[in-house]
Every structure is written in C-alpha cells, then in structure tokens.
C-alpha positions as a printed NumPy array, in Angstrom:
array([[  57.05 ,  -86.07 ,  -10.398],
       [  56.004,  -89.516,  -10.195],
       [  58.734,  -91.277,  -11.453],
       [  60.92 ,  -90.291,   -9.007],
       [  62.654,  -92.789,   -6.859],
       [  61.357,  -93.03 ,   -3.014],
       [  63.94 ,  -94.319,    0.142],
       [  63.573,  -98.272,   -1.035],
       [  65.277,  -96.712,   -4.614],
       [  61.874,  -97.687,   -6.68 ],
       [  60.08 ,  -95.247,   -8.297],
       [  56.482,  -94.757,   -6.32 ],
       [  54.029,  -95.649,  -10.032],
       [  55.717,  -98.867,   -9.495],
       [  53.347, -100.116,   -7.239],
       [  50.217,  -98.756,   -9.101],
       [  51.11 ,  -99.714,  -11.744],
       [  52.043, -103.5  ,  -10.773],
       [  48.982, -103.354,   -8.503],
       [  46.676, -102.752,  -12.136],
       [  48.508, -105.104,  -14.208],
       [  47.577, -107.316,  -11.034],
       [  43.735, -106.474,  -11.327],
       [  44.823, -106.961,  -15.504],
       [  45.142, -110.2  ,  -14.932],
       [  42.398, -111.551,  -12.296],
       [  40.24 , -109.43 ,  -14.761],
       [  41.524, -111.5  ,  -17.746],
       [  41.605, -114.922,  -16.004],
       [  38.059, -114.494,  -15.252],
       [  37.013, -113.892,  -18.813],
       [  38.597, -117.623,  -19.281],
       [  41.639, -116.329,  -20.954],
       [  44.901, -118.395,  -20.835],
       [  47.392, -118.517,  -18.788],
       [  49.796, -118.486,  -21.376],
       [  47.822, -116.037,  -23.673],
       [  48.19 , -113.33 ,  -20.467],
       [  51.286, -113.393,  -20.147],
       [  51.806, -113.058,  -23.882],
       [  50.414, -110.375,  -24.413],
       [  51.897, -108.873,  -21.226],
       [  55.107, -109.589,  -22.164],
       [  54.342, -107.944,  -25.721],
       [  52.477, -105.203,  -24.975],
       [  55.711, -104.569,  -22.373],
       [  58.309, -105.121,  -24.687],
       [  56.396, -102.871,  -26.862],
       [  56.997,  -99.487,  -24.474],
       [  60.601, -100.688,  -23.778],
       [  60.738, -100.053,  -27.507],
       [  59.998,  -97.146,  -27.648],
       [  62.235,  -96.04 ,  -24.46 ],
       [  64.936,  -97.823,  -24.839],
       [  68.212,  -99.122,  -27.86 ],
       [  67.72 , -102.524,  -29.433],
       [  70.623, -103.073,  -26.89 ],
       [  69.436, -101.844,  -23.68 ],
       [  66.607, -104.127,  -24.154],
       [  68.229, -106.621,  -24.819],
       [  70.764, -106.192,  -21.941],
       [  66.738, -106.527,  -20.182],
       [  66.603, -109.43 ,  -21.746],
       [  69.858, -110.777,  -20.47 ],
       [  69.894, -110.141,  -16.799],
       [  65.727, -112.317,  -17.01 ],
       [  67.364, -115.094,  -19.001],
       [  69.945, -115.151,  -15.747],
       [  66.906, -114.297,  -13.202],
       [  65.259, -117.7  ,  -15.346],
       [  68.321, -119.472,  -14.68 ],
       [  69.537, -119.067,  -11.522],
       [  66.449, -119.746,  -10.244],
       [  65.441, -116.5  ,   -9.364],
       [  61.652, -116.419,  -10.82 ],
       [  60.735, -119.491,   -9.643],
       [  62.161, -118.561,   -6.154],
       [  59.353, -115.815,   -6.071],
       [  56.46 , -117.833,   -7.601],
       [  54.448, -118.939,   -3.942],
       [  51.454, -116.847,   -4.158],
       [  51.246, -115.164,   -7.074],
       [  49.746, -115.778,  -10.26 ]])
C-alpha cells in the first residue's frame, strides 16, 4: 500500500505529495496569487483534511508541535531554498 513507511520512516506518498504541492505553489505564484493567500489556502485545505482523519485533540497536538517548531526557530532554519 502507498501509506506504508519506507526505510526512512516516511510514507512513500509523502515525497510525491510534496512535489505536487510544490508544483501547485509554483502555478499559483505564476498566477500572481499572493504568498499569504497561497499559504492560507494550503493551511486551510490541510486542516480540512486532518479534520476528516483525526480528533480535535490530535489536531491541537499537531498545531502545538508546529507552534513549538516556530518558537524554536526550526521553521526559519529550514527556510533557505524554500519558497
């Protein structure tokens, strides 16, 4: 199945999904859609997908982990070379 982790522990579809998202971002940028609008739409879509698979408490834990990453500077540390 496509959701089984590979040797790195990541599902094989994760790389493919990431590439598709990168192309979508590239396309929207080419359509002169603002960065904030793109990011907000992607985040909203992700939250909607999570809400179909996870409890509210599990989603809150994901968001708390994301907040911790921002506070720790992890997001800025990985920003070089990104969009």
